[in-house]
Each structure stands twice: as C-alpha cells, then as structure tokens.
TIPA-149679 format. One record per residue (C-alpha): x, y, z; chain. Coordinates in Angstrom, 3 decimals, padded with zeros to 6 digits. Example, Ala and Ser with C-alpha at 12.3 -4.5 7.8 and 13.67 -1.06 7.14 Angstrom:
! residues 2
[r [012.300,-004.500,007.800],A]
[r [013.670,-001.060,007.140],A]
! end
This chain:
! residues 433
[r [092.767,142.923,137.774],A]
[r [090.937,140.837,135.118],A]
[r [089.513,143.059,132.175],A]
[r [086.614,141.988,129.865],A]
[r [085.258,143.896,127.054],A]
[r [081.974,143.370,125.444],A]
[r [081.531,144.531,121.748],A]
[r [077.849,144.976,121.135],A]
[r [076.649,145.159,124.298],A]
[r [073.755,146.373,123.779],A]
[r [072.447,142.641,123.220],A]
[r [071.232,143.108,126.777],A]
[r [069.808,139.847,127.422],A]
[r [073.034,138.153,126.305],A]
[r [075.170,140.438,128.404],A]
[r [073.032,139.788,131.360],A]
[r [073.382,136.153,131.167],A]
[r [077.462,136.005,130.226],A]
[r [077.748,139.117,133.008],A]
[r [075.557,136.648,135.712],A]
[r [077.862,133.700,134.708],A]
[r [080.934,135.498,135.402],A]
[r [080.439,137.475,138.706],A]
[r [079.060,134.204,140.259],A]
[r [082.984,133.378,140.510],A]
[r [084.225,134.627,143.662],A]
[r [087.454,135.390,141.829],A]
[r [086.036,137.880,139.957],A]
[r [084.504,140.118,142.710],A]
[r [085.692,143.237,141.443],A]
[r [086.464,142.331,137.811],A]
[r [086.642,145.342,135.323],A]
[r [083.933,145.487,132.708],A]
[r [084.123,147.521,129.749],A]
[r [080.845,147.624,127.499],A]
[r [080.716,149.145,123.905],A]
[r [078.313,149.617,121.590],A]
[r [077.254,151.804,118.690],A]
[r [073.735,152.709,119.845],A]
[r [073.826,155.032,122.926],A]
[r [070.079,153.903,124.416],A]
[r [071.361,150.239,124.224],A]
[r [074.724,151.125,125.768],A]
[r [072.769,152.776,128.636],A]
[r [070.874,149.819,129.491],A]
[r [073.326,147.567,129.189],A]
[r [075.175,149.713,131.729],A]
[r [072.483,149.559,133.791],A]
[r [072.304,145.842,133.677],A]
[r [075.594,144.918,134.530],A]
[r [075.163,147.385,137.941],A]
[r [072.422,145.521,138.593],A]
[r [073.824,142.045,137.956],A]
[r [077.005,142.916,139.941],A]
[r [074.689,144.575,143.129],A]
[r [072.076,141.345,143.168],A]
[r [075.091,138.853,143.430],A]
[r [076.916,140.891,145.869],A]
[r [079.665,141.751,143.829],A]
[r [081.991,144.686,143.066],A]
[r [082.380,144.820,139.169],A]
[r [083.902,148.388,138.193],A]
[r [081.927,148.684,134.901],A]
[r [082.381,151.305,132.378],A]
[r [080.810,152.072,129.325],A]
[r [081.876,153.887,126.115],A]
[r [080.674,154.444,122.563],A]
[r [084.172,154.746,121.805],A]
[r [085.585,151.177,120.817],A]
[r [089.338,151.571,121.403],A]
[r [088.686,153.116,124.846],A]
[r [086.893,150.204,125.508],A]
[r [089.585,147.963,124.006],A]
[r [092.559,149.813,126.476],A]
[r [093.953,147.069,128.754],A]
[r [091.603,144.193,127.651],A]
[r [092.472,140.624,128.756],A]
[r [089.196,138.940,126.845],A]
[r [087.168,140.886,124.556],A]
[r [083.499,139.343,123.867],A]
[r [082.043,139.786,120.338],A]
[r [078.254,139.726,119.993],A]
[r [077.667,142.133,117.413],A]
[r [074.517,142.153,114.600],A]
[r [075.456,143.999,111.665],A]
[r [072.031,145.688,110.350],A]
[r [070.087,144.725,113.283],A]
[r [066.789,142.998,112.916],A]
[r [066.288,145.184,109.304],A]
[r [069.522,143.123,108.067],A]
[r [067.768,139.717,108.987],A]
[r [064.407,140.643,107.613],A]
[r [066.380,141.242,104.518],A]
[r [068.342,138.006,104.749],A]
[r [065.040,135.797,105.173],A]
[r [062.298,137.765,103.513],A]
[r [063.892,138.373,100.043],A]
[r [064.881,134.569,099.330],A]
[r [061.413,133.945,100.692],A]
[r [059.831,136.009,097.699],A]
[r [061.544,133.906,095.211],A]
[r [060.801,130.873,096.571],A]
[r [063.920,129.914,098.730],A]
[r [062.756,129.394,102.631],A]
[r [065.031,129.508,105.485],A]
[r [064.064,129.444,109.213],A]
[r [067.044,131.278,110.660],A]
[r [069.055,132.198,107.881],A]
[r [072.410,133.017,110.309],A]
[r [074.947,130.359,109.449],A]
[r [074.953,129.154,106.025],A]
[r [073.174,129.510,102.912],A]
[r [072.134,132.721,101.301],A]
[r [070.978,134.186,104.690],A]
[r [074.379,133.002,106.653],A]
[r [076.504,134.361,103.753],A]
[r [074.924,137.844,103.302],A]
[r [075.166,138.272,107.487],A]
[r [078.958,137.084,107.028],A]
[r [079.724,139.813,104.068],A]
[r [078.515,142.625,106.364],A]
[r [079.562,141.561,109.432],A]
[r [083.731,140.875,107.842],A]
[r [084.463,144.429,107.795],A]
[r [083.187,145.663,111.430],A]
[r [085.160,142.240,112.341],A]
[r [088.288,144.045,110.653],A]
[r [088.358,147.027,112.159],A]
[r [087.604,145.494,115.635],A]
[r [090.843,143.251,114.987],A]
[r [092.924,145.752,113.806],A]
[r [092.123,147.776,117.024],A]
[r [093.302,144.727,119.163],A]
[r [096.700,144.683,117.100],A]
[r [096.990,147.798,118.365],A]
[r [095.487,148.391,121.745],A]
[r [095.399,144.923,123.521],A]
[r [097.608,142.159,121.131],A]
[r [097.774,139.416,123.814],A]
[r [093.776,139.667,124.628],A]
[r [091.572,136.565,123.686],A]
[r [088.680,137.292,121.013],A]
[r [085.914,135.186,122.317],A]
[r [083.193,135.570,119.264],A]
[r [079.915,134.701,119.730],A]
[r [078.639,136.216,116.249],A]
[r [076.967,133.978,113.203],A]
[r [077.959,132.857,110.910],A]
[r [080.255,131.416,113.503],A]
[r [082.586,129.438,110.983],A]
[r [083.011,131.956,108.440],A]
[r [083.478,134.472,111.612],A]
[r [086.081,132.989,113.071],A]
[r [088.009,131.980,109.467],A]
[r [087.751,135.621,108.321],A]
[r [089.501,136.667,111.946],A]
[r [092.056,134.544,110.940],A]
[r [092.529,135.313,107.679],A]
[r [092.756,138.997,108.604],A]
[r [094.236,139.015,112.338],A]
[r [096.388,135.671,112.802],A]
[r [098.156,137.005,115.372],A]
[r [095.197,137.642,117.551],A]
[r [093.837,134.834,119.672],A]
[r [090.383,134.183,118.230],A]
[r [088.009,131.249,119.680],A]
[r [084.614,130.985,118.566],A]
[r [082.141,129.915,121.419],A]
[r [078.438,128.646,120.952],A]
[r [076.343,126.802,123.466],A]
[r [075.059,124.346,120.940],A]
[r [076.662,121.124,121.858],A]
[r [076.184,121.844,125.714],A]
[r [072.486,122.297,125.481],A]
[r [072.139,119.213,123.068],A]
[r [074.312,117.146,126.159],A]
[r [071.596,118.582,128.216],A]
[r [068.522,118.069,126.444],A]
[r [069.239,114.394,125.592],A]
[r [070.160,113.492,128.884],A]
[r [066.956,115.037,129.994],A]
[r [065.486,112.847,127.301],A]
[r [066.721,109.575,128.591],A]
[r [065.964,110.199,132.111],A]
[r [069.687,110.805,133.191],A]
[r [071.427,113.869,134.750],A]
[r [073.996,115.338,132.296],A]
[r [076.466,115.292,135.271],A]
[r [076.522,111.382,134.945],A]
[r [077.175,111.503,131.104],A]
[r [080.250,111.834,129.373],A]
[r [079.894,113.244,125.706],A]
[r [082.307,115.125,123.078],A]
[r [081.306,116.818,119.622],A]
[r [083.387,117.651,116.671],A]
[r [082.533,118.815,113.126],A]
[r [081.055,122.269,112.011],A]
[r [079.302,124.881,114.287],A]
[r [075.918,123.936,114.105],A]
[r [076.363,120.923,112.432],A]
[r [078.352,119.115,115.069],A]
[r [077.501,115.621,115.807],A]
[r [077.738,113.885,118.963],A]
[r [080.371,111.156,118.545],A]
[r [081.101,110.131,122.192],A]
[r [077.729,110.089,124.713],A]
[r [078.169,107.491,127.311],A]
[r [076.874,106.657,130.736],A]
[r [078.935,104.149,132.721],A]
[r [081.013,103.670,130.108],A]
[r [077.987,102.365,127.802],A]
[r [076.795,104.438,124.656],A]
[r [073.438,106.106,125.073],A]
[r [072.666,105.865,121.641],A]
[r [070.593,102.514,122.068],A]
[r [068.252,104.209,124.353],A]
[r [068.078,107.214,122.287],A]
[r [066.847,105.509,119.322],A]
[r [064.142,103.400,121.706],A]
[r [062.879,106.952,123.196],A]
[r [062.430,107.972,119.747],A]
[r [061.093,104.688,118.100],A]
[r [058.252,105.118,121.334],A]
[r [057.207,108.314,120.401],A]
[r [055.632,109.580,117.345],A]
[r [056.177,113.346,117.765],A]
[r [059.779,112.524,118.659],A]
[r [060.136,111.348,114.727],A]
[r [058.886,114.500,113.559],A]
[r [061.835,116.101,114.990],A]
[r [064.122,117.134,111.978],A]
[r [067.284,115.745,114.717],A]
[r [065.595,112.750,114.839],A]
[r [065.539,112.058,111.392],A]
[r [069.231,113.291,110.467],A]
[r [069.794,111.043,113.389],A]
[r [068.207,108.146,111.795],A]
[r [069.542,108.602,108.340],A]
[r [073.411,109.606,109.334],A]
[r [073.779,107.651,112.558],A]
[r [075.037,110.322,114.702],A]
[r [072.767,113.276,116.658],A]
[r [073.288,116.717,115.488],A]
[r [074.000,119.283,117.972],A]
[r [072.123,122.400,116.778],A]
[r [068.096,122.514,117.343],A]
[r [065.926,121.210,114.260],A]
[r [064.952,124.970,113.271],A]
[r [068.611,125.442,112.107],A]
[r [069.442,122.253,110.918],A]
[r [066.503,122.030,108.532],A]
[r [067.954,124.920,106.330],A]
[r [071.322,123.033,105.791],A]
[r [070.016,120.297,103.964],A]
[r [067.940,119.543,101.135],A]
[r [065.844,117.144,102.851],A]
[r [063.404,119.537,104.827],A]
[r [062.067,122.963,103.429],A]
[r [061.382,122.595,099.869],A]
[r [058.076,120.805,100.269],A]
[r [054.930,121.836,102.173],A]
[r [054.892,118.050,103.183],A]
[r [057.811,118.281,104.373],A]
[r [057.462,121.125,106.456],A]
[r [054.299,119.911,107.996],A]
[r [055.608,116.802,108.878],A]
[r [058.664,118.039,110.442],A]
[r [056.442,121.063,112.147],A]
[r [058.464,124.154,110.642],A]
[r [058.161,127.483,110.496],A]
[r [059.794,129.269,107.471],A]
[r [061.250,132.836,108.726],A]
[r [060.826,131.734,112.226],A]
[r [064.177,133.931,113.020],A]
[r [061.800,137.397,112.488],A]
[r [059.742,136.476,115.869],A]
[r [062.226,135.396,117.502],A]
[r [064.145,138.747,116.497],A]
[r [060.909,140.971,117.396],A]
[r [060.852,138.748,120.869],A]
[r [064.419,139.945,121.561],A]
[r [063.694,143.249,120.980],A]
[r [060.724,143.002,123.669],A]
[r [062.805,141.475,125.683],A]
[r [065.020,144.573,125.787],A]
[r [062.051,146.947,125.995],A]
[r [060.702,144.568,129.225],A]
[r [064.353,144.838,130.688],A]
[r [065.052,148.325,130.204],A]
[r [061.345,149.433,131.600],A]
[r [062.210,147.107,134.739],A]
[r [065.289,148.819,135.523],A]
[r [064.205,152.436,134.854],A]
[r [061.384,151.596,137.302],A]
[r [063.527,150.001,139.986],A]
[r [062.289,146.911,139.412],A]
[r [064.042,143.415,139.797],A]
[r [064.765,141.198,136.383],A]
[r [065.184,137.521,136.063],A]
[r [068.755,136.096,136.482],A]
[r [068.745,132.228,135.588],A]
[r [070.779,130.050,137.963],A]
[r [072.487,127.789,135.678],A]
[r [075.881,128.823,134.052],A]
[r [075.890,127.805,130.715],A]
[r [077.753,129.878,128.537],A]
[r [081.421,129.018,127.651],A]
[r [082.869,132.391,127.757],A]
[r [082.847,132.749,131.442],A]
[r [084.464,129.180,132.032],A]
[r [086.834,129.904,129.485],A]
[r [087.695,133.087,131.248],A]
[r [087.882,131.986,134.646],A]
[r [090.133,128.751,133.512],A]
[r [092.550,131.093,132.081],A]
[r [092.519,133.451,135.110],A]
[r [092.638,130.968,137.904],A]
[r [094.112,127.702,136.159],A]
[r [090.834,125.551,137.027],A]
[r [090.895,123.071,134.364],A]
[r [088.008,122.213,132.369],A]
[r [086.924,121.043,129.302],A]
[r [084.551,123.012,126.653],A]
[r [083.863,122.869,123.197],A]
[r [085.337,125.914,120.640],A]
[r [085.709,126.583,117.247],A]
[r [089.060,127.036,115.509],A]
[r [091.597,127.058,112.500],A]
[r [091.197,123.365,111.765],A]
[r [095.563,122.447,111.972],A]
[r [095.104,118.709,112.142],A]
[r [091.901,118.951,114.614],A]
[r [089.718,117.113,112.178],A]
[r [091.591,114.970,109.706],A]
[r [089.163,114.543,106.852],A]
[r [088.489,118.329,106.552],A]
[r [090.887,120.417,105.242],A]
[r [093.030,122.600,107.237],A]
[r [092.160,125.775,106.405],A]
[r [088.915,125.431,107.387],A]
[r [087.310,126.372,111.029],A]
[r [085.763,123.281,112.809],A]
[r [084.239,122.789,116.439],A]
[r [085.952,120.357,118.957],A]
[r [086.525,119.750,122.354],A]
[r [089.062,121.898,124.095],A]
[r [091.044,121.558,127.368],A]
[r [091.296,124.941,128.716],A]
[r [093.506,125.913,131.939],A]
[r [095.939,128.944,132.869],A]
[r [098.261,128.458,129.498],A]
[r [095.356,128.688,127.723],A]
[r [092.725,126.621,125.259],A]
[r [094.182,123.033,124.069],A]
[r [092.014,121.305,121.471],A]
[r [091.564,117.843,121.441],A]
[r [092.238,116.185,117.627],A]
[r [089.690,114.453,116.618],A]
[r [090.784,112.449,113.904],A]
[r [088.862,111.604,110.886],A]
[r [084.935,112.606,111.565],A]
[r [082.928,109.277,110.442],A]
[r [082.894,109.379,106.482],A]
[r [078.768,109.886,106.838],A]
[r [078.765,112.939,109.017],A]
[r [081.782,114.694,107.028],A]
[r [079.822,113.990,103.768],A]
[r [077.056,116.074,104.945],A]
[r [079.544,118.846,106.260],A]
[r [081.337,119.077,102.961],A]
[r [078.823,120.931,101.648],A]
[r [078.292,123.789,104.411],A]
[r [081.938,123.595,104.486],A]
[r [082.548,124.719,101.179],A]
[r [079.824,127.507,100.967],A]
[r [082.005,128.891,103.876],A]
[r [085.429,128.635,102.343],A]
[r [084.397,130.337,099.044],A]
[r [082.287,133.068,100.826],A]
[r [085.618,133.786,102.526],A]
[r [087.231,133.994,099.600],A]
[r [084.653,135.893,097.774],A]
[r [085.090,138.675,100.656],A]
[r [089.080,138.707,100.609],A]
[r [089.108,139.364,096.491],A]
[r [085.868,141.255,096.820],A]
[r [084.518,139.194,093.952],A]
[r [080.655,139.349,093.420],A]
[r [080.592,136.275,091.264],A]
[r [082.533,134.087,093.861],A]
[r [079.765,135.319,096.722],A]
[r [076.952,133.693,094.049],A]
[r [079.224,130.640,093.357],A]
[r [079.539,130.144,096.703],A]
[r [075.681,129.595,096.994],A]
[r [075.644,126.916,094.228],A]
[r [077.139,124.359,096.653],A]
[r [074.456,125.093,099.524],A]
[r [072.150,122.291,099.322],A]
[r [068.815,124.270,100.612],A]
[r [069.397,126.966,097.894],A]
[r [070.001,124.509,094.994],A]
[r [066.704,122.029,095.896],A]
[r [064.844,125.188,095.984],A]
[r [065.874,127.559,092.969],A]
[r [067.700,127.635,089.688],A]
[r [070.924,129.303,089.237],A]
[r [069.094,132.159,087.792],A]
[r [066.845,132.773,090.124],A]
[r [069.657,132.843,093.025],A]
[r [071.636,135.390,091.157],A]
[r [068.527,137.582,091.563],A]
[r [068.128,137.064,094.681],A]
[r [071.864,138.148,095.516],A]
[r [071.390,141.142,093.344],A]
[r [068.348,142.338,095.656],A]
[r [070.455,141.595,099.132],A]
[r [073.501,143.219,097.868],A]
[r [071.151,146.144,097.547],A]
[r [069.723,145.883,100.781],A]
[r [073.009,145.444,102.494],A]
[r [074.676,148.165,100.402],A]
[r [075.383,150.301,103.241],A]
[r [077.351,147.475,104.754],A]
[r [079.322,145.771,102.105],A]
[r [082.815,146.703,100.813],A]
[r [082.643,148.796,097.433],A]
[r [084.042,145.569,095.774],A]
[r [080.970,143.535,096.505],A]
[r [078.434,146.004,095.481],A]
[r [078.320,145.670,091.741],A]
[r [076.108,142.918,089.678],A]
[r [077.866,139.670,088.643],A]
! end
C-alpha cells in the first residue's frame, strides 16, 4: 500500500489540490495519507479536508493526522513538504522591513533579501525532517514545494545527500498552458521544455507541429500594448527566451523594474503584493474550515496541475511521463556549476526520476541566472558555516538589492531581519556582522 506523508498539511488549500489530483487516479483508491502540522487546528481542518475529498471522489483513502512528525513519517514512500516557517508574520517582516529602507519586493520568497531569510529560517526545520527520514523512511522520496526552492533543495542535498530529494513547482506547467492560450492553441498540441533555475527557467523549446511558436508570440505581443506592459514580455524582448515565472515574481529578480516609480507604473507592479496574497490564503483557509464544519461542499478543481501526484503515480504504476523538476546539477546544465540546483525536464517511471541533460543554456539566459545562483550558493555556505557576514555578502550579488540601497543600508536591513526572525535562526547567525 502506497503511503504519502504531508508535512505542513495545514496549508489546507494546497493540500486539497494535491489530494484531489492523487485520488483521481483509480490506483490510489485506498492510498494511505498521513498528515502532519504543528498547528492543531490547521491539522484538524486538513484531516477533514482529506476525508471530504476522498468521499467526494468515491475513493477510500486511509487518512491519519498527527502532530508527531516521526509518527507521520513512519512507513512513508513519499514525503511532500510544504512548510512555511514563520508563517504570515515571517513573510510580513521579509517584505516590510526592507521596504522601510527603500528596498522593494513583490513576493520575497525566492532570492534576494526575502528569499535568503526565508531560506535561513527554513533550513533548520528541513534538517530535522531529513534526519528523521534517514532514520525512519530512508528510501522515501522527499518532494519539496517549499520556497525558496533552489536553496531548500540545495540545502537538503548538503545535509542529507542519501535522501532522494526532488523540488517541484508548477511554474513551467502554467507558463506553457497560459502561452498556448495566448496564441490560440490547446497546450496538448504543443511541445515544450524549459531549463534554468526555479522561478527563472527559460522556455527553450516551444513548438507546434515542429514549428517554433516564438514568432507567433512576438506578433501577439507587438499587437497588444497591454501585453507589452508585462514584466515577462519585457524580459522576453531583451533576452530572447520567455521566463517561466509570473511577472510579479520575475520583477524582483532583476534590477530593471522595482527601483523606479516610473517602471513600477509602466509594468503595473504592486510592491509587497505577497502580503495580500498571504491574507487571502488565510481567508480561504477560514472559509474552507467554516464550510467543512457546516457540512457544506468545497470546490475541487477539475484540472490535474501538480507534479507531485504525477510523479507518485509514475513511480508506483510505471506510467512514463515527463515533468519539470529541481535537482542537483550533475552535468544537467553544463555552463552552470555542478554544485548548484537546476530546473530541467525529467522523465519519471517505475525506476524513479531521470533528468534530461540540457547542455549549455544560451549565454544570454545563463548570464541572467548567474546572480541568482550566486546569492543562493553564498546563502547556503553562510548557513553551513553559521557566518552572519556571509549572509550579507550573499546579497551583494542580488541585482534588486544593489540597485536600490547601499551596502551600509543592506547591512542594517539584515540586522533588523535577524532580530525579527531570531526565534527561527541558528545561534551562530544571530550576531551582527
């Protein structure tokens, strides 16, 4: 019997979608689902959600819930990680503290100052989960959804290289679907592959009946002044390849967009946008809880969009399919260092996950990736050494930070973020640099 453990199951809306995708496979009619969260109320709602989804889909999932992580991990074949260390208040600090000093972010969960501090407070918890897995379920796959994806997968392979860690994100999937719609095609009639870094991969192959769709996209953008106001359209225009993450995310990875009110207006950017998204997520949780407690229906999406259920189904049943995933760069992208974590196409089957070596990225793409990769690598090393100065030095490579504030101000921002996140940081990182 396949057993899937959800760590951070209190992310109820995401848990609902993953369960819906899983339980739509008839082979998983009686799958074991183990839920874990440190918040008792969210765990209760997650269990009620799982029971509802199973009944609604006519499945017979065996659902358990435990606040004891080791208990939830026992017997796991797959562990899905979606924790958010520090919760909404942690996100608020990541965005508001830099903004008070003139450093604006939209999402703050991938790279830059927000991504680095989100990573630093997540690493200790990841270490605990992975060391538990080494003892309890050493052969299980660790399927990570938690951001910052690149840093978290990288950290996992530093502290627990024997665990089969795979980073999963739906950005490539949705990019392909949204672009197909933009050029009036069904995504099933297109072929696509992307590669790069998570949230900054590039659509390298995108065709229909063997012909590139890029000329059609270029014309579509040229004909629509509003499309020209998308961050991703501007990146595509300058780099020549379309990036696979939303404009809101992409805007803060470069120096081009957030430092000027004129640019923010031109590209319709709302700094600190993730605060409202976080509040909306809380509202959606509360609405789900109220509906379930009242015995009302909750919405289930029709489309299977998440890679974790697809990967699990392929490994268990031998069904061969291709997804995109984040893995250590063991020769997968030859002009990025091998220590890094990269996002590439992967074939999945009964034997596991088989990444596709993509060779050299186009130089214009890898040039944009390198600052992001440098920030991630230095942050990993800062955490490994528990060296607070290196945390700050990591951010000297971040284009958004260094186009917005001076190094002196950046040091001050990091001091304030260290104080704000002190409860979640290792002792060695608490001193001021």
